[in-house]
C-alpha positions as CSV (number, residue, x, y, z in Angstrom):
1,M,-7.3,-31.7,-32.1
2,F,-4.0,-33.2,-30.4
3,Y,-3.9,-31.7,-26.7
4,V,-1.1,-31.7,-24.2
5,Y,-3.0,-31.7,-20.5
6,L,-2.0,-31.3,-16.9
7,L,-3.9,-33.1,-14.2
8,R,-3.2,-32.7,-10.9
9,S,-3.6,-35.4,-7.8
10,V,-6.1,-33.9,-5.4
11,T,-4.8,-36.4,-2.6
12,R,-1.5,-35.1,-3.3
13,E,-0.6,-31.4,-3.6
14,N,2.6,-31.9,-5.4
15,W,2.1,-34.3,-7.4
16,S,1.5,-33.3,-11.2
17,Y,1.0,-35.2,-14.6
18,I,1.9,-34.4,-18.1
19,G,0.4,-35.8,-21.2
20,C,-1.0,-35.8,-24.6
21,C,-3.5,-37.6,-26.4
22,D,-6.2,-37.0,-29.1
23,D,-9.5,-37.4,-27.2
24,L,-9.3,-35.4,-23.9
25,K,-12.8,-36.1,-22.9
26,I,-11.7,-39.8,-23.2
27,R,-8.4,-39.3,-21.7
28,F,-9.4,-38.1,-18.7
29,I,-12.3,-40.4,-17.9
30,R,-9.7,-43.5,-18.3
31,H,-7.2,-41.6,-16.1
32,S,-10.2,-41.2,-13.4
33,K,-11.2,-45.0,-13.5
34,G,-7.4,-45.7,-12.7
35,D,-7.0,-47.3,-17.0
36,V,-3.7,-45.3,-17.0
37,P,-0.9,-47.2,-14.9
38,S,1.3,-43.9,-14.3
39,T,-1.2,-41.7,-12.4
40,K,-3.5,-44.4,-10.8
41,A,-2.4,-44.5,-7.7
42,Y,-2.5,-40.1,-7.6
43,R,-6.6,-40.7,-8.1
44,P,-8.7,-38.7,-7.8
45,H,-7.2,-35.6,-10.6
46,I,-8.7,-32.2,-12.1
47,L,-7.9,-30.8,-14.9
48,V,-5.8,-27.9,-14.9
49,Y,-4.9,-27.2,-17.9
50,Y,-4.6,-28.0,-21.6
51,E,-3.6,-26.4,-24.8
52,A,-4.7,-27.7,-28.2
53,Y,-2.7,-28.6,-31.4
54,K,-4.0,-29.4,-35.1
55,N,-1.2,-31.5,-35.0
56,K,-0.1,-34.5,-33.1
57,T,3.7,-33.5,-34.1
58,D,3.4,-30.0,-32.7
59,A,1.5,-31.6,-30.0
60,R,4.1,-34.7,-28.9
61,K,6.8,-31.9,-28.7
62,R,5.5,-29.9,-26.7
63,E,4.5,-33.1,-24.2
64,I,8.3,-33.8,-24.8
65,E,9.5,-30.2,-23.8
66,L,7.3,-29.5,-20.7
67,K,8.5,-33.4,-19.5
68,R,11.9,-32.6,-20.1
69,S,12.7,-29.7,-19.3
70,A,12.1,-28.7,-15.7
71,V,12.5,-25.1,-16.3
72,K,9.3,-24.6,-18.9
73,K,7.7,-27.1,-16.6
74,Q,8.2,-24.6,-13.7
75,E,7.0,-22.1,-16.1
76,L,3.8,-23.9,-17.0
77,L,3.2,-24.8,-13.1
78,K,3.6,-20.8,-12.4
79,R,1.4,-19.5,-15.5
80,V,-1.5,-21.8,-13.6
81,E,-0.5,-21.2,-10.0
82,N,-4.0,-20.1,-8.9
83,S,-5.7,-22.6,-10.6
84,L,-3.5,-25.7,-8.5
85,K,-4.8,-24.1,-5.5
86,K,-7.6,-25.8,-3.8
């Protein structure tokens, strides 16, 4: 399986990260340990949302769609707005 996921910083309320991976558990551990340069400064994180895909190409297309389209990202954030609250 391949996953598109949304992380939220616990310490910086308006910061979120969208990523894609084939092992969500391992990837989240790497984010938590600070092994991912783009998220290291925003630790600790919570996993707010993920989508599962059987195909890597579909997962990457969705990740790119969410990263490039402000409208799509806002739709996702609206869908999970209650999960984003502390």
